[in-house]
BAFI-3210 file (N, C-alpha, C; in Angstrom, 3 decimals, decimal comma, padded with zeros to 6 digits):
// residues 279
n [1|2|3|4|5|6|7|8|9|10|11|12|13|14|15|16|17|18|19|20|21|22|23|24|25|26|27|28|29|30|31|32|33|34|35|36|37|38|39|40|41|42|43|44|45|46|47|48|49|50|51|52|53|54|55|56|57|58|59|60|61|62|63|64|65|66|67|68|69|70|71|72|73|74|75|76|77|78|79|80|81|82|83|84|85|86|87|88|89|90|91|92|93|94|95|96|97|98|99|100|101|102|103|104|105|106|107|108|109|110|111|112|113|114|115|116|117|118|119|120|121|122|123|124|125|126|127|128|129|130|131|132|133|134|135|136|137|138|139|140|141|142|143|144|145|146|147|148|149|150|151|152|153|154|155|156|157|158|159|160|161|162|163|164|165|166|167|168|169|170|171|172|173|174|175|176|177|178|179|180|181|182|183|184|185|186|187|188|189|190|191|192|193|194|195|196|197|198|199|200|201|202|203|204|205|206|207|208|209|210|211|212|213|214|215|216|217|218|219|220|221|222|223|224|225|226|227|228|229|230|231|232|233|234|235|236|237|238|239|240|241|242|243|244|245|246|247|248|249|250|251|252|253|254|255|256|257|258|259|260|261|262|263|264|265|266|267|268|269|270|271|272|273|274|275|276|277|278|279]
n.u [169,694|171,868|174,628|176,912|176,290|176,168|178,833|180,075|179,059|180,201|182,918|183,028|182,351|184,469|186,640|185,896|185,860|188,517|189,743|189,099|190,744|193,551|196,980|198,854|197,292|196,957|199,251|201,094|203,610|203,259|204,339|205,388|204,622|201,991|199,348|196,654|194,047|194,004|194,561|196,842|196,225|197,876|198,520|196,122|195,748|197,953|197,295|195,028|195,966|196,111|196,944|198,266|197,512|195,163|193,454|193,347|191,996|189,538|188,729|188,539|186,242|186,100|184,933|185,527|186,466|185,363|185,739|184,004|185,594|187,893|186,721|185,993|188,469|189,219|187,232|187,943|190,452|189,706|188,330|185,498|182,099|179,454|177,134|178,285|179,913|177,959|176,880|179,085|179,406|176,956|177,147|179,570|179,374|177,002|174,608|171,331|168,310|166,612|164,041|161,649|160,155|157,751|156,516|154,467|152,373|151,888|153,065|150,897|150,101|149,967|147,253|148,272|150,803|150,004|148,765|150,962|152,229|150,400|150,594|153,098|153,235|154,796|156,994|158,122|157,410|158,108|157,083|158,586|159,114|161,087|162,112|162,405|160,091|157,536|155,113|153,596|152,871|152,932|151,021|152,814|154,988|153,893|153,616|156,261|157,757|156,337|153,030|152,346|150,120|149,168|150,792|151,045|150,780|152,648|154,747|155,978|158,543|161,168|163,872|163,914|162,208|163,728|165,556|163,975|162,020|161,785|161,164|162,431|165,106|165,272|164,602|166,501|169,444|172,027|171,815|172,999|173,944|171,521|170,439|172,327|171,853|169,527|170,412|172,315|170,723|169,285|171,338|171,996|169,660|169,871|172,053|170,986|168,753|169,634|168,758|166,506|165,487|164,495|165,974|168,359|167,263|166,033|168,256|169,687|167,914|167,865|170,531|170,633|168,729|169,331|172,163|173,885|173,373|174,871|177,464|176,929|175,827|177,991|179,613|178,216|177,502|177,012|174,334|172,006|170,634|171,107|172,162|171,729|172,226|170,092|169,710|167,163|165,727|162,938|160,172|158,139|158,672|161,345|164,704|165,257|166,126|166,761|167,102|167,746|166,415|166,421|164,410|163,930|161,021|159,755|158,282|155,989|156,425|159,047|159,552|160,396|160,900|161,306|162,231|162,050|163,337|162,890|165,739|167,436|167,712|167,084|164,854|163,149|161,023|159,037|158,547|157,596|155,231|153,809|153,498|151,810|149,573|148,705|147,654]
n.v [083,345|081,029|078,754|079,455|082,076|083,281|083,040|084,520|087,055|087,424|087,480|089,818|091,726|091,581|092,376|095,007|096,241|095,988|097,614|100,126|100,858|102,665|102,024|103,510|104,413|102,207|101,595|100,621|100,577|102,865|102,508|102,281|100,846|100,046|098,723|098,804|100,473|100,727|098,080|095,308|091,802|090,168|091,878|092,293|089,692|089,492|091,400|090,175|087,840|085,426|083,006|084,088|082,629|081,308|083,498|084,586|082,577|082,763|085,357|084,982|083,611|080,899|077,674|077,169|076,130|078,079|079,875|081,448|082,970|083,546|085,014|087,213|088,336|089,057|090,916|092,896|093,588|094,720|096,830|096,878|097,937|097,397|096,509|095,777|093,692|091,811|091,342|090,224|087,887|086,569|085,895|084,439|082,372|081,302|081,980|082,848|084,785|082,832|082,904|082,083|083,538|083,916|086,194|087,141|088,813|092,198|093,364|094,109|097,194|097,914|099,244|100,907|101,650|103,005|105,149|106,424|107,267|109,209|111,074|112,136|114,731|116,848|115,621|113,988|110,646|107,242|103,899|100,820|097,474|094,408|094,166|096,674|097,731|100,094|100,369|102,017|105,451|108,964|112,076|114,181|113,005|112,555|115,177|116,105|114,160|112,232|111,307|108,406|106,836|106,891|105,212|101,903|099,168|097,034|098,343|099,940|099,821|101,205|101,420|100,954|103,027|105,286|105,322|105,204|107,261|110,581|112,596|112,125|112,335|115,009|116,181|115,604|117,193|116,121|113,431|110,879|110,503|110,428|108,092|106,268|105,868|104,281|102,083|101,081|100,119|098,221|096,441|095,417|093,969|092,167|090,577|089,469|088,016|086,078|083,711|084,174|084,161|086,261|088,617|088,412|088,268|090,762|092,494|091,819|092,697|095,462|096,184|095,671|097,406|100,016|101,660|103,086|101,950|099,644|100,570|102,216|100,329|098,571|100,298|100,759|100,969|098,988|099,123|099,056|101,138|103,912|107,289|110,301|113,569|115,171|117,179|118,814|120,164|121,493|121,767|123,580|124,541|125,166|125,193|122,553|120,954|117,835|115,513|112,154|109,449|106,077|103,536|100,330|098,419|096,544|093,327|090,895|091,147|092,295|095,412|098,798|102,092|105,098|108,222|111,578|114,233|117,682|119,699|121,198|124,709|125,565|126,620|124,671|123,241|125,191|125,721|123,235|123,089|125,097|123,919|121,833|123,252|124,331|122,143]
n.w [069,434|067,718|068,609|067,040|066,261|068,754|069,665|067,690|068,239|070,751|070,041|068,428|070,345|072,245|070,650|069,980|072,488|073,277|071,406|072,292|074,374|075,524|075,396|076,959|079,010|080,462|081,676|079,910|077,329|074,601|072,031|068,539|066,363|066,055|064,396|064,568|066,492|070,112|072,579|072,183|071,578|073,143|075,173|076,527|077,420|079,126|081,108|082,104|083,096|081,680|079,100|075,951|073,718|074,588|075,103|072,552|071,159|072,468|071,718|069,031|068,841|069,282|070,342|073,376|076,727|079,405|082,409|085,163|086,870|085,353|083,306|084,789|085,316|082,730|082,167|083,980|082,972|080,557|081,468|081,903|082,331|084,783|083,425|080,990|081,825|082,527|080,030|078,690|080,250|079,783|077,052|076,908|078,816|078,168|079,469|080,071|080,592|081,268|080,534|078,203|075,773|073,324|072,560|070,814|071,140|072,213|075,377|078,146|079,705|083,108|085,124|087,169|086,207|083,933|085,161|086,277|083,943|083,060|085,089|084,784|083,480|082,481|081,488|078,824|078,228|077,596|077,320|076,842|075,531|075,923|073,420|072,567|071,566|071,426|073,826|075,334|076,110|076,988|076,837|076,605|075,332|072,847|071,926|071,801|070,359|068,248|067,084|068,304|068,198|065,639|064,304|063,156|065,476|065,066|063,923|065,737|066,832|068,632|067,867|065,056|064,291|064,892|062,830|060,573|060,574|059,587|061,303|063,762|063,044|062,312|064,708|066,814|067,768|067,912|066,426|066,391|069,014|070,292|069,232|070,187|072,911|072,992|071,536|073,279|075,349|073,890|073,157|075,655|076,240|074,132|074,865|077,168|076,362|074,479|073,404|072,002|068,802|067,393|067,677|066,108|063,559|063,398|063,655|061,342|059,377|059,910|059,374|056,680|055,648|056,534|055,948|057,745|060,154|060,883|061,545|063,789|065,472|065,926|067,326|069,601|073,114|076,119|078,157|080,711|081,718|080,535|081,079|079,690|078,237|076,109|073,247|071,615|068,619|068,308|066,096|066,725|069,300|069,449|070,726|072,971|075,971|077,384|080,057|079,859|081,512|082,181|083,329|084,729|084,756|087,236|087,307|085,858|083,169|081,038|081,062|080,170|081,264|079,810|080,578|079,824|081,217|081,640|081,329|084,064|084,809|082,295|079,657|078,944|080,238|080,465|077,758|077,000|078,476|077,217|074,703|075,404|076,229|073,845|072,615]
ca.u [170,786|172,482|175,965|177,820|175,933|176,548|180,281|180,424|178,748|181,239|184,149|182,914|182,340|185,824|187,477|185,516|186,284|189,985|190,134|188,802|191,693|194,851|198,024|199,487|196,402|196,980|200,608|201,839|204,226|202,433|204,970|205,269|204,275|200,626|198,599|195,241|193,893|193,754|195,545|197,056|195,666|198,813|198,481|194,922|196,045|198,877|196,553|194,037|196,644|195,863|197,871|197,870|196,822|193,802|192,649|193,146|190,910|188,288|188,348|188,201|184,932|186,189|184,130|186,467|185,959|185,569|185,258|183,532|186,700|188,745|185,952|186,065|189,790|189,185|186,386|188,740|191,491|189,068|187,675|184,080|181,121|178,645|176,282|179,152|180,308|176,822|176,793|180,189|179,112|175,835|177,601|180,663|178,948|175,705|173,589|170,283|167,350|165,819|162,667|161,461|158,933|157,537|156,133|153,684|151,491|152,541|152,727|149,877|150,521|149,063|146,602|149,137|151,830|149,310|148,555|152,267|152,410|149,542|151,045|154,338|152,695|155,831|158,141|157,803|157,745|157,803|157,227|158,954|159,345|162,472|162,544|162,352|158,829|156,809|153,812|152,874|153,450|152,026|150,712|154,023|155,787|153,239|153,882|157,684|158,233|155,306|151,822|152,546|148,825|148,990|151,708|150,557|151,508|153,776|155,808|156,349|159,841|161,869|165,132|163,637|161,625|164,799|166,205|163,000|161,203|162,529|160,862|163,463|166,375|165,209|164,414|167,711|170,596|173,027|170,980|173,731|173,922|170,142|170,320|173,256|171,246|168,615|171,198|172,953|169,681|168,976|172,431|171,858|168,623|170,401|172,847|170,156|167,798|170,293|168,071|165,385|165,967|163,983|166,999|169,245|166,495|165,844|169,548|170,004|167,044|168,306|171,801|170,351|167,874|169,928|173,628|174,598|173,059|175,918|178,544|176,466|175,641|179,312|180,181|177,312|177,868|176,030|173,854|170,592|169,995|171,972|171,702|172,357|171,579|169,711|169,244|166,222|165,312|161,542|159,645|157,289|159,180|162,748|165,687|164,789|167,137|166,181|167,910|167,082|166,583|165,758|164,122|163,331|159,776|159,726|156,997|155,995|156,931|160,275|159,248|161,329|160,307|162,278|161,678|162,803|163,090|163,428|166,988|167,374|168,313|166,749|163,458|162,482|159,750|158,074|158,199|156,778|153,901|153,141|153,085|150,675|148,424|148,226|146,902]
ca.v [083,081|079,722|078,813|080,202|083,496|083,743|083,176|085,637|088,271|087,508|087,888|091,224|092,554|091,627|093,184|096,420|096,754|096,065|098,741|101,388|101,111|103,199|101,336|104,391|104,522|100,919|101,376|099,905|101,495|103,115|101,879|102,998|099,918|099,553|098,833|099,020|101,187|099,933|097,114|094,060|090,636|089,684|092,809|091,952|088,419|089,783|092,077|089,253|086,686|084,209|082,874|084,792|081,673|081,086|084,696|084,695|081,647|083,328|086,504|084,478|082,975|079,432|077,016|076,696|076,139|079,372|079,920|082,761|083,720|084,052|086,073|088,389|088,922|089,689|092,099|093,912|094,023|095,552|097,922|096,824|098,381|096,301|095,991|095,124|092,409|090,895|091,016|089,287|086,618|085,916|085,329|083,481|081,219|080,876|082,137|083,782|085,096|081,648|083,153|081,787|084,232|084,124|087,600|087,436|089,917|093,237|093,330|095,051|098,100|097,855|100,535|101,754|102,219|103,969|106,316|107,101|107,940|110,382|112,055|112,756|115,626|117,697|114,772|112,995|109,319|106,132|102,547|099,874|096,108|093,933|094,308|098,127|098,097|101,038|099,838|103,052|106,799|109,977|113,174|114,967|112,305|112,803|116,549|116,306|113,211|112,090|110,639|106,967|106,196|106,828|104,198|100,546|098,571|096,200|099,219|100,869|099,544|102,477|101,396|101,137|104,351|106,280|105,338|105,302|108,465|111,835|113,452|111,928|112,851|116,473|116,610|115,491|117,951|115,082|112,250|109,658|110,363|110,039|106,679|105,438|105,491|103,159|100,924|100,533|099,321|097,088|095,471|094,756|092,956|091,182|089,630|088,811|087,113|085,615|082,539|084,650|084,323|087,508|089,661|088,291|088,631|092,212|093,135|091,593|093,576|096,845|096,371|095,641|098,528|101,312|101,492|103,642|101,202|098,701|101,294|102,636|099,118|098,093|101,259|100,950|100,477|098,117|099,781|098,809|102,401|105,055|108,622|111,214|114,853|115,234|118,478|118,755|121,388|121,217|122,636|124,619|125,062|125,545|124,405|121,898|120,087|116,817|114,442|110,861|108,461|104,834|102,726|099,028|098,207|095,191|092,659|089,666|091,466|093,100|096,708|099,874|103,415|106,110|109,511|112,754|115,293|118,974|120,030|122,334|125,962|125,774|127,019|123,534|122,901|126,223|125,493|122,025|123,437|125,852|122,945|121,080|124,149|124,491|120,940]
ca.w [068,501|067,898|069,193|066,167|066,346|070,090|069,697|066,812|068,993|071,785|069,368|068,035|071,555|072,802|069,762|070,082|073,790|073,266|070,562|072,975|075,451|075,147|076,174|077,942|080,166|081,155|082,167|078,883|076,361|073,423|070,863|067,254|065,286|066,254|063,144|064,903|067,769|071,305|073,054|071,446|072,279|074,160|076,303|077,296|078,076|080,218|082,165|082,663|083,688|080,910|077,989|074,727|072,845|075,084|074,868|071,103|070,807|072,986|070,896|067,704|068,905|069,306|071,377|074,384|078,100|080,056|083,791|085,599|087,471|084,274|082,660|085,650|085,082|081,402|082,300|084,667|082,041|079,537|082,190|081,560|083,312|085,334|082,348|080,009|082,420|082,387|078,610|078,430|080,916|079,095|075,785|077,081|079,621|077,641|080,505|079,668|081,647|081,566|080,105|076,779|075,381|071,896|072,488|069,622|071,490|072,983|076,808|078,583|080,768|084,248|085,434|087,995|085,331|083,093|086,012|086,370|082,658|083,011|086,074|084,302|082,460|081,903|081,148|077,792|078,750|076,699|077,873|075,787|075,995|075,810|072,028|072,324|070,937|072,261|074,231|076,047|076,060|077,502|075,927|076,386|074,324|071,566|071,506|071,514|069,348|067,216|067,575|068,141|067,946|064,195|063,777|063,456|066,601|064,636|063,420|066,801|067,431|068,771|067,117|063,639|064,100|064,929|061,519|059,487|060,594|059,433|062,452|064,770|062,519|062,380|066,091|067,629|067,265|067,674|066,237|066,721|070,463|070,611|068,872|070,963|074,184|072,771|071,112|074,480|076,008|073,021|073,257|076,950|076,053|073,181|075,637|078,169|075,710|073,257|072,864|071,178|067,428|066,830|067,688|064,946|062,375|063,423|063,370|059,926|058,591|060,106|058,670|055,248|055,264|056,865|055,884|058,893|061,371|061,244|062,221|065,105|066,291|066,332|068,272|070,732|074,427|076,756|079,377|080,989|082,114|080,198|081,432|078,745|077,990|074,700|072,774|070,508|067,943|068,018|065,039|067,293|070,571|069,344|071,469|074,190|076,580|078,256|080,643|079,689|082,569|081,802|084,512|084,469|085,486|087,774|087,167|085,064|081,839|081,071|080,486|080,489|081,260|079,400|080,990|079,379|082,186|081,209|082,000|084,973|084,339|080,892|079,472|078,311|080,874|080,091|076,353|076,942|078,990|076,159|073,692|075,933|076,256|072,473|072,239]
c.u [171,355|173,905|176,919|177,546|176,333|178,053|180,764|180,165|179,775|182,538|184,121|182,974|183,742|186,744|187,171|185,962|187,796|190,451|189,929|189,869|193,028|195,930|198,642|198,623|196,365|198,357|201,473|202,463|203,363|203,008|204,730|204,808|202,886|199,825|197,121|195,150|193,690|194,880|195,710|196,453|196,585|198,820|197,250|195,159|196,957|198,152|195,562|194,672|196,332|196,862|197,344|197,089|195,373|192,934|192,370|192,014|189,559|187,808|187,994|186,846|184,985|185,396|185,072|185,841|186,337|185,006|184,854|184,664|187,613|188,027|186,010|187,396|189,827|188,354|187,144|189,815|190,929|188,294|186,180|183,223|180,335|177,780|177,106|179,647|179,191|176,691|177,869|179,887|178,000|176,296|178,644|180,230|177,587|174,647|172,588|169,371|166,556|164,377|162,558|160,116|158,850|157,179|155,439|152,733|152,250|152,122|151,702|150,415|149,487|148,420|147,486|150,228|151,217|149,056|149,844|152,545|151,626|150,027|152,328|154,009|153,772|157,109|157,708|158,298|157,257|158,015|157,523|159,205|160,789|162,989|162,551|161,135|158,038|155,414|152,997|153,608|152,449|151,861|151,955|154,912|155,205|153,583|155,346|158,155|157,265|154,129|151,936|151,251|148,584|149,901|151,159|151,397|152,728|154,945|156,335|157,669|160,676|163,152|164,866|163,032|162,692|165,483|165,206|162,289|162,063|162,288|161,948|164,807|166,401|165,193|165,719|168,865|171,745|172,284|171,702|173,797|172,549|169,952|171,146|172,666|170,326|169,357|171,896|171,969|169,392|170,067|172,394|170,792|169,120|171,239|172,024|169,244|168,384|169,604|166,891|165,897|165,490|165,077|167,907|168,524|166,304|167,136|169,923|169,177|167,484|169,600|171,595|169,613|168,547|171,450|174,366|174,361|174,225|177,046|178,126|176,265|176,985|179,938|179,375|177,859|176,814|175,601|172,366|169,865|170,917|171,337|172,451|171,551|171,341|169,222|168,367|166,029|163,886|160,994|158,829|157,895|160,633|163,641|165,087|165,868|166,477|167,267|167,126|167,430|165,772|165,629|163,494|162,107|159,727|158,330|157,126|156,496|158,115|160,014|160,254|160,633|161,397|161,662|162,608|162,430|163,677|164,664|166,819|168,117|168,163|165,275|162,607|161,114|158,668|157,615|157,302|155,360|153,111|152,677|151,841|149,421|147,827|147,359|145,488]
c.v [081,698|079,885|079,647|081,700|084,081|083,972|084,310|086,971|088,497|088,018|089,375|092,144|092,684|092,501|094,670|097,021|096,908|097,292|100,087|101,785|101,617|102,548|102,214|104,583|103,250|100,603|100,608|100,900|101,633|102,451|102,680|102,102|099,317|099,792|099,118|099,746|100,240|099,004|095,965|092,914|090,164|090,600|092,569|090,659|088,623|090,426|091,144|088,028|085,371|084,151|083,613|083,885|081,482|082,300|084,883|083,787|082,194|084,465|086,086|083,783|081,468|078,876|076,376|076,793|077,455|079,315|081,337|083,606|084,314|085,174|087,358|089,103|089,655|090,968|093,233|094,460|094,966|096,725|098,011|097,361|097,166|095,678|095,269|093,777|091,376|090,425|089,989|087,914|085,857|085,224|084,230|082,215|080,691|080,868|083,175|084,046|083,870|081,772|082,913|082,365|084,356|085,579|087,930|088,602|090,925|093,140|094,404|095,904|098,058|099,219|101,468|102,405|103,251|105,263|107,127|107,875|109,250|111,477|112,763|113,723|116,437|116,935|113,783|111,620|108,240|104,821|101,604|098,499|095,697|093,919|095,770|098,525|098,969|100,488|100,861|104,378|107,774|111,112|114,002|114,323|112,516|114,187|116,771|115,413|113,129|111,334|109,144|106,233|106,022|105,803|102,813|099,898|097,766|097,029|100,177|100,519|100,823|102,522|101,656|102,508|105,434|106,420|105,635|106,645|109,724|112,764|113,341|112,494|114,377|116,965|116,656|116,265|117,007|113,748|110,970|109,436|109,907|108,553|105,803|104,996|104,295|101,907|100,279|099,657|098,059|096,024|094,731|093,669|091,820|090,130|088,845|087,755|086,541|084,396|082,921|084,955|085,629|088,557|089,596|088,661|090,134|092,933|092,989|092,527|095,034|097,121|096,431|096,895|099,883|101,175|101,990|102,856|100,324|099,385|101,686|101,446|098,597|099,010|101,359|100,337|099,486|098,786|099,520|100,089|103,580|106,371|109,615|112,504|114,975|116,639|118,279|120,144|121,160|122,226|123,792|125,271|125,513|124,631|123,869|120,936|119,122|115,893|113,148|109,943|107,227|103,935|101,406|098,852|096,758|094,595|091,430|089,892|092,411|094,411|097,750|101,213|104,446|107,486|110,633|113,919|116,603|119,354|121,252|123,526|126,123|126,140|125,884|123,238|123,912|126,019|124,270|122,305|124,236|124,936|122,188|121,950|124,317|123,307|120,954]
c.w [068,757|068,423|068,350|066,244|067,696|070,181|068,794|067,506|070,099|071,185|069,018|069,244|072,140|071,957|069,914|071,408|073,863|072,492|071,255|073,991|074,908|076,014|077,248|079,175|080,998|081,713|081,204|077,911|075,107|072,185|069,592|066,116|065,471|064,985|063,381|066,246|068,928|071,684|072,079|072,258|073,396|075,386|077,169|078,071|079,279|081,389|082,859|083,308|083,004|079,759|076,765|073,796|073,271|074,821|073,377|070,652|071,262|072,093|069,478|067,679|068,840|070,485|072,390|075,772|078,769|081,465|084,158|086,155|086,403|083,523|083,472|085,467|083,743|081,445|082,975|083,742|080,988|080,135|081,847|082,703|083,822|084,239|081,291|080,522|082,282|080,944|078,239|079,019|080,204|077,827|075,986|077,819|079,204|078,738|080,047|080,848|082,081|081,153|078,609|076,352|073,873|071,618|071,175|069,871|072,349|074,446|077,144|079,738|081,887|084,491|086,250|087,156|084,396|083,871|086,142|085,085|082,609|083,955|085,643|083,158|081,751|081,596|080,066|078,224|077,797|077,459|076,713|076,376|075,734|074,381|071,599|071,499|071,908|072,551|075,007|075,978|076,662|076,494|075,611|075,329|072,930|071,035|071,132|070,369|068,170|067,814|067,289|067,844|066,453|063,528|064,119|064,559|066,186|064,107|064,482|067,502|067,449|067,951|065,633|063,363|064,071|063,573|060,398|059,423|060,554|060,617|063,520|064,311|062,577|063,825|066,873|066,997|066,971|067,609|066,648|068,225|070,940|070,370|069,805|072,296|074,050|072,311|072,305|075,250|075,205|073,112|074,593|076,888|075,159|073,907|076,636|077,562|074,415|072,645|071,968|069,775|066,794|066,700|066,465|063,658|062,277|063,064|061,902|059,039|058,704|059,341|057,160|054,797|055,453|056,950|057,119|060,170|061,814|062,011|063,640|066,033|066,789|067,368|069,565|072,013|074,915|078,047|079,550|081,373|081,804|080,613|080,557|078,652|076,493|074,363|071,546|069,907|067,456|067,021|065,597|068,528|070,506|070,173|072,762|074,677|077,553|078,802|080,495|080,848|082,199|083,021|084,101|085,358|085,945|087,647|086,294|083,648|081,961|080,340|080,958|080,324|080,955|079,627|080,547|080,293|081,674|082,018|082,890|084,371|082,826|080,810|078,912|078,920|080,502|078,648|076,207|077,426|077,950|075,038|074,131|075,942|074,867|072,053|072,817]
res [x|x|x|x|x|x|x|x|x|x|x|x|x|x|x|x|x|x|x|x|x|x|x|x|x|x|x|x|x|x|x|x|x|x|x|x|x|x|x|x|x|x|x|x|x|x|x|x|x|x|x|x|x|x|x|x|x|x|x|x|x|x|x|x|x|x|x|x|x|x|x|x|x|x|x|x|x|x|x|x|x|x|x|x|x|x|x|x|x|x|x|x|x|x|x|x|x|x|x|x|x|x|x|x|x|x|x|x|x|x|x|x|x|x|x|x|x|x|x|x|x|x|x|x|x|x|x|x|x|x|x|x|x|x|x|x|x|x|x|x|x|x|x|x|x|x|x|x|x|x|x|x|x|x|x|x|x|x|x|x|x|x|x|x|x|x|x|x|x|x|x|x|x|x|x|x|x|x|x|x|x|x|x|x|x|x|x|x|x|x|x|x|x|x|x|x|x|x|x|x|x|x|x|x|x|x|x|x|x|x|x|x|x|x|x|x|x|x|x|x|x|x|x|x|x|x|x|x|x|x|x|x|x|x|x|x|x|x|x|x|x|x|x|x|x|x|x|x|x|x|x|x|x|x|x|x|x|x|x|x|x|x|x|x|x|x|x|x|x|x|x|x|x|x|x|x|x|x|x]
***
């Protein structure tokens, strides 16, 4: 993204985080004349120890000088997580991964990672790249989700598939929670690789194609490894509960391993084994 797009993303992030905080939880009076949810700009400035004018300029996306120490104070005032702090720092200080990848070709999965995929027989597992494009999966993922082999490689982006394919909408009991986990990962990448123009083009296309995407994107968190419990209603197996664990694969390419582990004290693993036997 260019400078204007980066500052616009910074502005939107600060506003959304400020709106999530309740004044009474921050030791501030709730008041009766609040026109919008969350804290006021002057309250964030007070908590961060900066002037209201300076913080207002920052939230408006103006091109002003920002220091790491002041950003840390703002992050504390907004009660940001570790991943959210990194996201804020990347946008405000214009720090990226330093990696400039055109990524015209999909990353290759190493034999050892492919072996891990095969061994996770009772855990649907998906390998995706820094653009959330699916580059690997195991048999369990095929049985629970869909057969990714039948989807052209250029159409295997997990974010777009979640909105485009009816299979995912029917599968997830709470589809928005299902989507939110991947959007949190995607936003973390968006902040890390803000120099890659692909992200803005992709976001613009998603907002234009799927009306509900914009709302979910604005509400999305920032997390490099969200852990959530997902409930599926599988057409053949019925109710299935999975814990999603997302792991970053260290190496020359930025890959992520999303593992759906059958929830303990549920019949999910047995149902999954029956699905695998039918195949």
